[in-house]
C-alpha angles and dihedrals in degrees: 000000000000118000090238092055091044091052091047091053091046092052092048099042111020130072143117117302116227120240088254092053091048090050093049090049091050092047092050093047092048090050094048091049092049088056091048088054093052098258093129138000123269088245092054091048093050091049090049094049092043090055093049093045092048090060092047092046089060087062095047088259089293099145096192092052090050091049093047090053091058091233094105127041117181090173094067117110101251118218102220105204093217111175096178089214099085116126111260114259118266117250091262092048091048091051091050092049092047091048092049089049090047092052093050091046092051092048094048093047093048101037093236119167104291093204087064094057091046090051091050092049090044091054094049096044091046088056091048090048089051086060096051091268091295114138091193091057090045092053091044087059088060094252113152112204114232091224090064112130099012093116087066102035124129110279095212114124118258116270097014110142116239091225122051110208 
């Protein structure tokens, strides 16, 4: 990758995440991991994230604008209603949760536009919601989640040239 292209990508995609964006990322990751650990069902997790993303969508996924409006508060102490008795996620659900977590992790570590990750999650969860929050039904309708593969993506920072001169 040429250094000019790398710099262009870095300017377009990279940057500093705000405290609000970092907090939302941490909240979403904690929630996804709780579901992976059997704290709630996949259905409950998708409904929760859908509700949160719906608020953020109304602000163009601009976390700081949503916070400033008072309609979204990522700093609240969230009462995770973890029952511990939820059925473990299916293999497909586990893969989706891990990929969503991987995407958020990559974005937070690299300072990539947080509104982009929220739009990607919003797309995927909207598709799952359209299928009564069933990932199996979503996949059976030939929908391919955009988060697919992020659990295994390259961990190199955005915009780093492959060759160091």
